[in-house]
All heavy atoms as an XYZ file, in Angstrom:
910
protein
N     104.913    165.180    144.946
C     103.980    164.099    145.193
C     103.201    163.765    143.910
O     102.995    162.591    143.611
C     103.025    164.546    146.291
C     102.271    163.437    146.877
S     101.522    164.103    148.365
C     100.408    162.926    148.701
N     102.791    164.783    143.200
C     102.067    164.572    141.936
C     103.008    163.903    140.932
O     102.603    162.999    140.203
C     101.529    165.907    141.396
C     100.463    166.428    142.334
C     100.966    165.733    139.995
C      99.957    167.788    141.945
N     104.250    164.301    140.929
C     105.242    163.730    140.025
C     105.451    162.250    140.337
O     105.570    161.420    139.430
C     106.553    164.488    140.163
O     107.531    163.903    139.364
N     105.494    161.924    141.643
C     105.647    160.519    142.034
C     104.441    159.690    141.592
O     104.581    158.552    141.153
C     105.830    160.403    143.541
C     107.218    160.799    143.980
O     108.122    160.882    143.140
N     107.393    161.066    145.264
N     103.236    160.258    141.756
C     102.026    159.531    141.340
C     102.027    159.303    139.823
O     101.659    158.235    139.352
C     100.783    160.319    141.735
C     100.502    160.266    143.194
C      99.255    161.012    143.514
N      99.083    161.103    144.950
C      98.263    161.910    145.550
N      97.519    162.746    144.844
N      98.149    161.925    146.853
N     102.431    160.329    139.091
C     102.489    160.210    137.624
C     103.530    159.170    137.229
O     103.296    158.360    136.332
C     102.828    161.575    137.008
C     102.732    161.640    135.525
C     101.346    161.328    134.985
O     100.317    161.611    135.629
O     101.287    160.743    133.877
N     104.659    159.155    137.878
C     105.713    158.174    137.609
C     105.220    156.765    137.934
O     105.460    155.816    137.171
C     106.949    158.525    138.436
O     107.949    157.576    138.212
N     104.515    156.604    139.054
C     103.966    155.302    139.449
C     102.920    154.859    138.423
O     102.849    153.673    138.060
C     103.379    155.373    140.841
N     102.085    155.786    137.972
C     101.058    155.449    136.974
C     101.711    154.983    135.674
O     101.311    153.990    135.078
C     100.171    156.674    136.721
C      98.995    156.393    135.780
C      98.160    157.640    135.525
N      98.851    158.636    134.718
C      99.024    158.544    133.383
N      98.562    157.520    132.731
N      99.647    159.495    132.748
N     102.739    155.676    135.207
C     103.457    155.270    133.998
C     104.108    153.900    134.192
O     104.103    153.066    133.284
C     104.508    156.327    133.625
C     103.926    157.569    132.993
C     105.008    158.439    132.362
N     106.079    158.800    133.284
C     106.107    159.924    134.035
N     105.113    160.794    133.948
N     107.120    160.162    134.823
N     104.660    153.690    135.368
C     105.284    152.397    135.680
C     104.242    151.283    135.625
O     104.505    150.195    135.088
C     105.947    152.466    137.057
O     106.513    151.231    137.383
N     103.053    151.526    136.210
C     101.971    150.516    136.166
C     101.528    150.263    134.725
O     101.233    149.139    134.347
C     100.786    150.976    137.018
C     100.997    150.829    138.515
C      99.715    151.048    139.301
N      99.091    152.334    139.060
C      99.363    153.477    139.704
N     100.270    153.494    140.670
N      98.732    154.594    139.412
N     101.472    151.332    133.929
C     101.075    151.180    132.525
C     102.110    150.348    131.746
O     101.741    149.469    130.945
C     100.879    152.544    131.873
C      99.611    153.255    132.348
S      99.406    154.894    131.635
C      99.248    154.526    129.920
N     103.404    150.614    131.985
C     104.458    149.827    131.327
C     104.375    148.363    131.757
O     104.499    147.450    130.942
C     105.840    150.398    131.669
C     106.219    151.601    130.860
C     107.697    151.934    131.002
N     108.133    152.088    132.380
C     108.100    153.219    133.093
N     107.633    154.330    132.546
N     108.532    153.257    134.343
N     104.144    148.171    133.044
C     104.024    146.823    133.589
C     102.826    146.108    132.959
O     102.927    144.941    132.565
C     103.872    146.896    135.107
C     104.198    145.650    135.839
C     103.973    145.888    137.328
C     105.074    145.288    138.145
N     104.837    145.451    139.573
N     101.691    146.799    132.848
C     100.485    146.206    132.257
C     100.713    145.886    130.780
O     100.305    144.833    130.298
C      99.292    147.158    132.417
C      97.972    146.581    131.938
C      97.555    145.344    132.727
O      97.660    145.327    133.958
N      97.104    144.317    132.024
N     101.376    146.798    130.079
C     101.668    146.562    128.669
C     102.561    145.340    128.503
O     102.332    144.486    127.639
C     102.334    147.794    128.060
C     102.627    147.653    126.591
C     103.282    148.893    126.025
C     103.641    148.658    124.570
N     104.410    149.729    124.015
N     103.579    145.244    129.359
C     104.487    144.096    129.318
C     103.725    142.801    129.626
O     103.925    141.781    128.953
C     105.646    144.306    130.308
C     106.668    143.225    130.273
N     107.457    142.979    129.174
C     107.018    142.293    131.209
C     108.257    141.959    129.426
N     108.018    141.526    130.662
N     102.840    142.863    130.629
C     102.031    141.701    131.001
C     101.110    141.301    129.828
O     100.988    140.109    129.516
C     101.204    141.999    132.251
C     100.437    140.831    132.846
C     101.370    139.714    133.256
C      99.617    141.314    134.035
N     100.501    142.266    129.162
C      99.643    141.983    128.006
C     100.452    141.330    126.866
O      99.986    140.378    126.230
C      98.980    143.259    127.491
C      97.926    143.791    128.454
O      97.489    143.027    129.349
O      97.546    144.973    128.307
N     101.651    141.832    126.639
C     102.519    141.239    125.615
C     102.895    139.807    125.970
O     102.916    138.925    125.107
C     103.773    142.094    125.423
C     103.509    143.421    124.743
C     104.726    144.337    124.746
O     105.767    143.968    125.353
O     104.639    145.419    124.153
N     103.168    139.574    127.258
C     103.508    138.214    127.694
C     102.319    137.268    127.506
O     102.485    136.135    127.064
C     103.990    138.215    129.149
C     105.370    138.814    129.389
C     105.672    138.861    130.888
C     106.438    138.016    128.653
N     101.103    137.737    127.835
C      99.915    136.898    127.656
C      99.676    136.618    126.172
O      99.299    135.499    125.790
C      98.676    137.532    128.286
C      98.557    137.193    129.738
C      98.684    138.030    130.790
C      98.297    135.899    130.275
N      98.526    137.345    131.968
C      98.286    136.024    131.681
C      98.090    134.641    129.730
C      98.074    134.959    132.541
C      97.869    133.568    130.598
C      97.866    133.729    131.967
N      99.906    137.599    125.361
C      99.768    137.405    123.918
C     100.766    136.353    123.422
O     100.442    135.481    122.609
C      99.985    138.737    123.205
O      99.948    138.571    121.832
N     101.976    136.425    123.935
C     103.008    135.451    123.577
C     102.618    134.053    124.068
O     102.819    133.067    123.362
C     104.356    135.875    124.171
C     105.513    135.025    123.721
C     106.839    135.514    124.293
O     106.875    136.377    125.171
N     107.925    134.955    123.801
N     102.039    133.956    125.265
C     101.584    132.672    125.808
C     100.540    132.054    124.877
O     100.604    130.870    124.528
C     101.033    132.831    127.247
C     100.244    131.606    127.667
C     102.160    133.103    128.220
N      99.574    132.854    124.454
C      98.514    132.364    123.565
C      99.115    131.891    122.244
O      98.781    130.806    121.735
C      97.451    133.457    123.339
C      96.506    133.077    122.226
C      96.699    133.733    124.625
N     100.013    132.689    121.680
C     100.652    132.331    120.413
C     101.463    131.051    120.554
O     101.380    130.150    119.711
C     101.551    133.475    119.939
C     102.203    133.240    118.586
C     103.114    134.388    118.173
N     104.125    134.734    119.141
C     105.278    134.068    119.327
N     105.551    133.005    118.604
N     106.155    134.468    120.229
N     102.229    130.930    121.623
C     103.052    129.735    121.826
C     102.201    128.491    122.087
O     102.546    127.401    121.629
C     104.047    129.961    122.966
C     105.172    130.950    122.659
C     105.987    131.229    123.918
C     106.056    130.437    121.533
N     101.094    128.652    122.811
C     100.193    127.508    123.039
C      99.587    127.029    121.721
O      99.472    125.832    121.481
C      99.096    127.876    124.032
C      99.574    127.880    125.456
C      98.455    128.182    126.413
N      98.925    128.136    127.789
C      98.260    128.591    128.828
N      97.074    129.156    128.657
N      98.761    128.488    130.041
N      99.208    127.980    120.887
C      98.651    127.634    119.575
C      99.697    126.913    118.730
O      99.423    125.874    118.121
C      98.151    128.900    118.852
O      97.171    129.540    119.658
C      97.580    128.565    117.492
N     100.883    127.453    118.710
C     101.974    126.837    117.953
C     102.282    125.440    118.501
O     102.509    124.499    117.732
C     103.227    127.721    118.020
C     104.379    127.216    117.195
C     105.603    128.122    117.290
O     105.483    129.275    117.755
O     106.685    127.661    116.889
N     102.262    125.306    119.813
C     102.523    124.008    120.447
C     101.468    122.983    120.019
O     101.799    121.840    119.682
C     102.550    124.171    121.968
C     103.078    122.954    122.669
O     103.959    122.273    122.167
N     102.529    122.671    123.839
N     100.181    123.388    120.018
C      99.101    122.483    119.596
C      99.294    122.058    118.141
O      99.115    120.891    117.789
C      97.745    123.159    119.763
C      97.021    122.712    121.028
C      95.605    123.267    121.118
N      95.628    124.427    122.010
C      95.405    125.686    121.659
N      95.062    125.986    120.437
N      95.486    126.666    122.525
N      99.652    123.022    117.290
C      99.870    122.709    115.878
C     101.028    121.728    115.703
O     100.945    120.793    114.908
C     100.137    123.988    115.087
C      98.917    124.881    114.937
C      99.239    126.240    114.347
O     100.438    126.525    114.080
O      98.308    127.027    114.138
N     102.100    121.948    116.452
C     103.251    121.048    116.363
C     102.915    119.648    116.880
O     103.351    118.645    116.306
C     104.443    121.627    117.131
C     105.096    122.850    116.497
C     106.138    123.447    117.443
C     105.721    122.504    115.160
N     102.119    119.581    117.936
C     101.689    118.277    118.461
C     100.833    117.554    117.430
O     100.994    116.346    117.197
C     100.946    118.437    119.803
C     101.949    118.815    120.898
C     100.197    117.173    120.182
C     101.307    119.193    122.224
N      99.931    118.294    116.765
C      99.104    117.695    115.713
C      99.970    117.168    114.564
O      99.747    116.062    114.058
C      98.086    118.704    115.182
C      96.994    119.013    116.190
O      96.830    118.250    117.176
O      96.291    120.038    116.005
N     100.949    117.965    114.155
C     101.844    117.529    113.080
C     102.634    116.294    113.509
O     102.808    115.351    112.727
C     102.811    118.651    112.700
C     102.180    119.752    111.889
C     103.203    120.816    111.526
C     102.579    121.956    110.770
N     103.549    123.008    110.426
N     103.126    116.300    114.724
C     103.881    115.156    115.242
C     103.012    113.901    115.252
O     103.448    112.830    114.826
C     104.405    115.445    116.647
C     105.148    114.301    117.337
C     106.395    113.904    116.559
C     105.505    114.688    118.765
N     101.767    114.032    115.721
C     100.863    112.880    115.738
C     100.609    112.361    114.325
O     100.574    111.150    114.090
C      99.543    113.236    116.425
C      99.707    113.363    117.920
O     100.587    112.748    118.520
N      98.874    114.174    118.538
N     100.448    113.276    113.378
C     100.236    112.873    111.984
C     101.459    112.121    111.453
O     101.337    111.076    110.802
C      99.936    114.100    111.125
C      99.767    113.789    109.686
N      98.674    113.119    109.187
C     100.577    114.041    108.625
C      98.811    112.967    107.893
N      99.957    113.528    107.521
N     102.642    112.650    111.725
C     103.876    111.999    111.267
C     104.025    110.627    111.919
O     104.407    109.657    111.252
C     105.105    112.892    111.567
C     106.404    112.135    111.389
C     105.086    114.130    110.680
N     103.699    110.517    113.195
C     103.795    109.222    113.873
C     102.809    108.217    113.279
O     103.138    107.032    113.115
C     103.552    109.388    115.379
C     104.656    110.111    116.150
C     104.237    110.341    117.598
C     105.962    109.332    116.090
N     101.605    108.670    112.945
C     100.618    107.782    112.314
C     101.124    107.313    110.945
O     101.017    106.129    110.611
C      99.277    108.494    112.158
C      98.540    108.708    113.458
C      97.304    109.592    113.306
O      96.968    109.975    112.157
O      96.678    109.894    114.330
N     101.675    108.243    110.177
C     102.233    107.876    108.870
C     103.393    106.895    109.035
O     103.509    105.926    108.281
C     102.712    109.115    108.115
S     101.364    110.175    107.547
N     104.221    107.146    110.018
C     105.354    106.263    110.301
C     104.857    104.860    110.626
O     105.393    103.866    110.117
C     106.174    106.850    111.453
C     107.332    106.009    111.860
N     107.278    105.165    112.942
C     108.570    105.867    111.321
C     108.435    104.543    113.053
N     109.231    104.948    112.091
N     103.844    104.760    111.458
C     103.290    103.452    111.815
C     102.724    102.745    110.588
O     102.924    101.537    110.414
C     102.202    103.599    112.888
C     102.765    103.972    114.248
O     103.988    103.808    114.451
O     101.978    104.431    115.100
N     102.026    103.493    109.727
C     101.462    102.881    108.506
C     102.580    102.388    107.590
O     102.490    101.305    107.016
C     100.575    103.871    107.766
C      99.198    104.041    108.393
C      98.215    104.731    107.451
N      98.627    106.039    107.013
C      98.341    107.176    107.642
N      97.639    107.169    108.746
N      98.759    108.342    107.167
N     103.641    103.163    107.474
C     104.768    102.758    106.629
C     105.436    101.509    107.210
O     105.791    100.591    106.458
C     105.783    103.916    106.468
C     107.084    103.437    105.866
C     105.185    105.025    105.623
N     105.595    101.455    108.516
C     106.170    100.259    109.143
C     105.305     99.036    108.892
O     105.821     97.954    108.569
C     106.352    100.467    110.649
C     107.475    101.392    111.091
C     107.488    101.518    112.614
C     108.816    100.891    110.605
N     103.989     99.182    109.018
C     103.080     98.064    108.763
C     103.175     97.618    107.307
O     103.250     96.424    107.014
C     101.643     98.455    109.094
C     101.369     98.585    110.573
C      99.966     99.116    110.853
O      99.239     99.506    109.952
N      99.595     99.143    112.123
N     103.174     98.580    106.389
C     103.269     98.240    104.973
C     104.603     97.567    104.672
O     104.665     96.598    103.918
C     103.102     99.499    104.124
C     103.129     99.218    102.637
C     102.978    100.476    101.791
O     102.881    101.584    102.347
O     102.972    100.330    100.563
N     105.658     98.073    105.279
C     106.984     97.496    105.083
C     107.010     96.048    105.568
O     107.551     95.169    104.892
C     108.023     98.342    105.822
C     109.432     98.050    105.362
O     109.648     97.517    104.292
N     110.396     98.403    106.191
N     106.422     95.794    106.722
C     106.373     94.427    107.244
C     105.562     93.519    106.328
O     105.943     92.372    106.080
C     105.787     94.407    108.663
C     106.750     94.963    109.686
O     107.969     94.940    109.490
N     106.231     95.472    110.785
N     104.444     94.032    105.814
C     103.621     93.235    104.895
C     104.394     92.918    103.617
O     104.344     91.784    103.122
C     102.335     93.985    104.546
C     101.341     94.058    105.688
C     100.154     94.957    105.369
O     100.179     95.738    104.427
N      99.114     94.855    106.173
N     105.102     93.913    103.095
C     105.870     93.698    101.871
C     107.014     92.712    102.102
O     107.296     91.875    101.235
C     106.408     95.027    101.334
C     105.354     95.973    100.770
C     105.976     97.326    100.459
C     104.694     95.383     99.548
N     107.657     92.792    103.252
C     108.714     91.825    103.565
C     108.151     90.415    103.652
O     108.751     89.463    103.159
C     109.390     92.192    104.891
C     110.377     93.304    104.759
C     111.112     93.537    106.050
N     112.090     94.585    105.873
C     112.490     95.397    106.809
N     111.996     95.293    108.026
N     113.381     96.329    106.579
N     107.005     90.281    104.296
C     106.372     88.972    104.410
C     105.972     88.448    103.031
O     106.186     87.273    102.719
C     105.143     89.059    105.321
C     104.513     87.722    105.611
C     103.352     87.834    106.590
O     103.296     88.810    107.357
O     102.512     86.928    106.578
N     105.409     89.324    102.210
C     105.019     88.928    100.856
C     106.243     88.513    100.043
O     106.205     87.511     99.327
C     104.293     90.082    100.174
C     103.748     89.743     98.817
C     102.986     90.901     98.188
O     102.533     91.798     98.927
O     102.854     90.902     96.960
N     107.326     89.266    100.150
C     108.556     88.930     99.427
C     109.099     87.587     99.900
O     109.529     86.758     99.092
C     109.606     90.030     99.624
N     109.059     87.360    101.198
C     109.516     86.085    101.739
C     108.668     84.935    101.212
O     109.194     83.886    100.826
C     109.466     86.138    103.272
O     109.812     84.889    103.815
N     107.354     85.122    101.185
C     106.459     84.088    100.661
C     106.725     83.824     99.188
O     106.728     82.668     98.746
C     105.000     84.477    100.875
C     104.594     84.458    102.332
O     105.233     83.804    103.152
N     103.534     85.171    102.664
N     106.963     84.887     98.420
C     107.247     84.711     96.996
C     108.579     83.999     96.773
O     108.685     83.141     95.890
C     107.241     86.071     96.289
C     105.867     86.723     96.144
C     106.007     88.145     95.616
C     104.976     85.905     95.229
N     109.579     84.318     97.590
C     110.863     83.617     97.495
C     110.690     82.137     97.811
O     111.250     81.279     97.128
C     111.898     84.239     98.438
C     112.473     85.524     97.946
N     113.218     85.621     96.800
C     112.408     86.776     98.445
C     113.591     86.868     96.617
N     113.100     87.596     97.605
N     109.906     81.845     98.833
C     109.674     80.456     99.210
C     108.916     79.724     98.103
O     109.241     78.590     97.762
C     108.900     80.365    100.530
C     108.741     78.945    101.046
C     110.071     78.253    101.284
O     110.983     78.830    101.879
N     110.204     77.047    100.792
N     107.918     80.370     97.523
C     107.165     79.764     96.419
C     108.085     79.479     95.244
O     108.016     78.406     94.632
C     106.018     80.697     95.980
O     105.161     80.935     97.100
C     105.221     80.096     94.844
N     108.967     80.424     94.937
C     109.913     80.229     93.845
C     110.847     79.062     94.134
O     111.090     78.220     93.259
C     110.711     81.514     93.614
C     111.730     81.488     92.477
C     111.032     81.217     91.151
C     112.476     82.801     92.421
N     111.359     78.964     95.352
C     112.225     77.838     95.725
C     111.469     76.518     95.606
O     111.999     75.535     95.085
C     112.752     78.017     97.153
C     113.915     78.991     97.247
C     114.588     78.923     98.611
N     113.719     79.380     99.681
C     113.594     80.643    100.080
N     114.298     81.581     99.496
N     112.781     80.954    101.060
N     110.209     76.508     96.060
C     109.406     75.291     95.970
C     109.194     74.884     94.515
O     109.272     73.702     94.172
C     108.053     75.477     96.660
C     108.175     75.615     98.171
O     109.255     75.307     98.716
O     107.190     76.055     98.803
N     108.913     75.869     93.661
C     108.715     75.575     92.243
C     109.995     75.042     91.612
O     109.956     74.130     90.784
C     108.234     76.815     91.503
C     106.799     77.251     91.793
C     106.524     78.595     91.144
C     105.816     76.211     91.299
N     111.112     75.604     91.995
C     112.383     75.152     91.435
C     112.712     73.741     91.906
O     113.239     72.935     91.150
C     113.505     76.116     91.809
C     113.414     77.428     91.071
C     114.398     78.455     91.584
O     114.893     78.352     92.705
N     114.680     79.470     90.772
N     112.394     73.406     93.150
C     112.661     72.068     93.672
C     111.745     71.027     93.034
O     112.146     69.892     92.817
C     112.480     72.042     95.199
C     113.538     72.777     96.007
C     113.173     72.759     97.482
C     114.906     72.136     95.793
N     110.514     71.390     92.764
C     109.539     70.447     92.226
C     109.485     70.434     90.710
O     108.652     69.744     90.137
C     108.143     70.780     92.782
C     108.079     70.586     94.279
O     108.757     69.718     94.817
N     107.287     71.393     94.949
N     110.354     71.143     90.052
C     110.354     71.241     88.598
C     111.011     69.993     88.012
O     112.205     69.769     88.201
C     111.109     72.489     88.156
C     111.062     72.700     86.660
O     110.483     71.913     85.933
N     111.687     73.768     86.212
N     110.266     69.161     87.274
C     110.865     67.955     86.701
C     111.853     68.279     85.579
O     112.657     67.455     85.203
C     109.670     67.180     86.149
C     108.615     68.206     85.928
C     108.855     69.276     86.955
N     111.809     69.492     85.070
C     112.706     69.885     83.991
C     113.860     70.742     84.483
O     114.515     71.404     83.693
C     111.919     70.655     82.918
C     110.747     69.869     82.387
C     109.447     70.213     82.727
C     110.945     68.771     81.561
C     108.370     69.488     82.256
C     109.871     68.039     81.088
C     108.597     68.404     81.434
O     107.538     67.689     80.975
N     114.105     70.700     85.762
C     115.166     71.544     86.333
C     116.511     71.241     85.704
O     117.309     72.145     85.452
C     115.233     71.369     87.845
N     116.778     69.961     85.416
C     118.065     69.607     84.813
C     118.174     70.120     83.379
O     119.256     70.366     82.880
C     118.252     68.089     84.818
C     118.363     67.538     86.239
O     118.754     68.312     87.139
O     118.064     66.350     86.431
N     117.038     70.283     82.712
C     117.047     70.751     81.330
C     117.333     72.243     81.232
O     117.703     72.726     80.167
C     115.712     70.433     80.654
C     115.398     68.945     80.513
C     114.025     68.776     79.876
C     116.461     68.238     79.703
N     117.170     72.958     82.322
C     117.427     74.394     82.295
C     118.883     74.671     81.972
O     119.217     75.650     81.324
C     117.046     75.041     83.624
C     115.563     75.092     83.850
C     115.221     75.669     85.213
O     116.082     75.857     86.055
N     113.939     75.941     85.416
N     119.772     73.800     82.418
C     121.188     73.984     82.123
C     121.469     73.790     80.631
O     122.433     74.312     80.101
C     122.030     72.995     82.933
C     121.923     73.247     84.429
O     121.618     74.402     84.800
O     122.129     72.305     85.207
N     120.623     73.037     79.944
C     120.848     72.733     78.533
C     120.373     73.859     77.629
O     120.610     73.818     76.429
C     120.137     71.427     78.165
C     120.701     70.241     78.911
S     119.899     68.725     78.432
C     120.495     68.533     76.786
N     119.697     74.848     78.166
C     119.203     75.937     77.332
C     120.327     76.657     76.607
O     120.155     77.151     75.507
C     118.412     76.939     78.173
C     117.082     76.426     78.638
C     116.353     77.423     79.521
O     116.870     78.542     79.711
O     115.274     77.078     80.021
N     121.499     76.691     77.200
C     122.606     77.416     76.606
C     123.383     76.568     75.599
O     124.199     77.071     74.863
C     123.543     77.916     77.703
C     122.872     78.921     78.615
C     123.789     79.394     79.723
O     124.988     79.081     79.688
O     123.296     80.077     80.624
N     123.131     75.247     75.564
C     123.831     74.369     74.640
C     123.173     74.475     73.267
O     121.969     74.276     73.145
C     123.775     72.903     75.151
C     124.435     71.983     74.148
C     124.404     72.797     76.517
N     123.962     74.799     72.229
C     123.360     74.899     70.896
C     122.935     73.515     70.419
O     123.611     72.520     70.657
C     124.489     75.475     70.039
C     125.734     75.191     70.783
C     125.373     75.107     72.233
N     121.821     73.455     69.743
C     121.275     72.186     69.288
C     121.126     72.239     67.766
O     120.390     73.065     67.238
C     119.932     71.919     69.962
S     119.243     70.336     69.507
N     121.817     71.359     67.109
C     121.733     71.292     65.656
C     120.789     70.155     65.304
O     121.125     68.989     65.458
C     123.123     71.067     65.069
C     123.101     71.105     63.560
O     122.041     71.241     62.963
N     124.266     70.973     62.960
N     119.618     70.497     64.824
C     118.607     69.472     64.524
C     118.583     69.097     63.060
O     117.795     68.251     62.649
C     117.216     69.979     64.934
O     116.944     71.191     64.232
C     117.117     70.201     66.429
N     119.465     69.671     62.287
C     119.463     69.378     60.851
C     119.735     67.898     60.600
O     119.089     67.276     59.758
C     120.496     70.249     60.145
N     120.688     67.319     61.329
C     121.007     65.902     61.102
C     119.845     65.001     61.529
O     119.629     63.947     60.959
C     122.300     65.515     61.831
C     122.178     65.473     63.320
N     122.200     66.605     64.093
C     122.004     64.419     64.165
C     122.063     66.269     65.364
N     121.937     64.937     65.434
N     119.049     65.426     62.521
C     117.896     64.632     62.934
C     116.844     64.617     61.837
O     116.237     63.578     61.552
C     117.294     65.194     64.228
C     118.191     65.122     65.466
C     117.506     65.826     66.636
C     118.494     63.684     65.829
N     116.642     65.755     61.211
C     115.675     65.810     60.111
C     116.154     64.976     58.932
O     115.375     64.283     58.289
C     115.450     67.255     59.681
C     114.474     68.006     60.598
C     114.264     69.363     60.038
N     115.543     70.060     60.246
C     115.672     71.301     60.662
N     114.625     72.030     60.843
N     116.830     71.839     60.862
N     117.439     65.016     58.672
C     117.990     64.227     57.559
C     117.818     62.740     57.837
O     117.425     61.969     56.956
C     119.459     64.570     57.345
N     118.103     62.322     59.083
C     117.942     60.905     59.424
C     116.482     60.503     59.294
O     116.171     59.418     58.795
C     118.435     60.642     60.846
C     119.941     60.658     60.980
C     120.385     60.436     62.426
O     119.533     60.066     63.261
O     121.564     60.646     62.704
N     115.588     61.351     59.739
C     114.163     61.062     59.661
C     113.728     60.931     58.214
O     112.972     60.025     57.847
C     113.380     62.166     60.364
O     112.000     61.978     60.183
N     114.207     61.814     57.362
C     113.868     61.773     55.942
C     114.432     60.513     55.305
O     113.758     59.843     54.526
C     114.403     63.031     55.229
O     113.905     64.172     55.893
C     113.993     63.068     53.780
N     115.667     60.155     55.639
C     116.290     58.949     55.088
C     115.517     57.706     55.517
O     115.338     56.780     54.736
C     117.747     58.839     55.525
C     118.614     59.874     54.825
O     118.212     60.414     53.790
N     119.783     60.138     55.378
N     115.061     57.673     56.779
C     114.289     56.524     57.250
C     112.965     56.447     56.504
O     112.502     55.361     56.152
C     114.031     56.613     58.754
C     115.230     56.256     59.587
C     114.938     56.385     61.077
O     113.968     57.044     61.454
N     115.760     55.748     61.867
N     112.340     57.589     56.256
C     111.084     57.597     55.523
C     111.282     57.063     54.115
O     110.476     56.301     53.595
C     110.504     59.000     55.461
O     110.187     59.467     56.738
N     112.370     57.466     53.485
C     112.660     56.996     52.120
C     112.914     55.492     52.136
O     112.395     54.735     51.300
C     113.844     57.770     51.521
C     113.464     59.226     51.291
C     114.326     57.121     50.227
C     114.590     60.122     50.881
N     113.703     55.053     53.122
C     114.021     53.624     53.208
C     112.763     52.820     53.468
O     112.567     51.749     52.872
C     115.050     53.375     54.300
N     111.902     53.285     54.321
C     110.653     52.580     54.623
C     109.774     52.529     53.379
O     109.164     51.493     53.067
C     109.913     53.291     55.780
O     110.780     53.400     56.882
C     108.662     52.541     56.157
N     109.711     53.603     52.648
C     108.910     53.646     51.427
C     109.453     52.672     50.394
O     108.718     51.994     49.692
C     108.906     55.039     50.832
O     108.313     55.950     51.718
N     110.759     52.585     50.293
C     111.390     51.674     49.331
C     111.092     50.230     49.709
O     110.843     49.401     48.851
C     112.910     51.900     49.285
C     113.289     53.261     48.760
S     112.872     53.430     47.058
C     114.399     53.034     46.324
N     111.131     49.936     51.041
C     110.840     48.575     51.492
C     109.429     48.196     51.159
O     109.132     47.043     50.799
C     111.071     48.452     53.014
C     112.559     48.474     53.363
O     113.377     48.263     52.478
O     112.859     48.747     54.561
N     108.517     49.111     51.257
C     107.129     48.831     50.977
C     106.902     48.545     49.483
O     106.051     47.756     49.115
C     106.241     50.003     51.420
C     106.077     50.201     52.928
C     105.287     51.460     53.191
C     105.366     49.001     53.540
N     107.687     49.210     48.641
C     107.560     48.993     47.210
C     108.105     47.652     46.789
O     107.690     47.085     45.781
C     108.251     50.118     46.447
C     107.567     51.488     46.516
C     108.426     52.525     45.839
C     106.196     51.427     45.883
N     109.019     47.081     47.481
C     109.623     45.792     47.090
C     108.852     44.686     47.598
O     108.258     44.062     48.062
C     111.059     45.693     47.536
C     111.918     46.661     46.777
N     113.124     47.026     47.218
C     111.769     47.333     45.608
C     113.682     47.882     46.380
N     112.860     48.048     45.379
């Protein structure tokens, strides 16, 4: 009978120890769960901010593209842009100008 009581007492002690370990695990897991929820909320907030910034940047890029198109359409020199690649030899223009100046000067002297 004493042996049975001692065995029952040891069994209750093992059971209590196991129960204490389980409660400790519950506390640890609840803490970990709260931390993970906090991290998740932080990541979701960052995600939302990035989405908002991305939308703003897309809108800004669209506005800048539209402004550029408007400037290109309203540019009175748009046709001259194609001529930028054409080489221009102005030496003959200067020579003609100089010759006209000489001729005009000669006419004035006569």
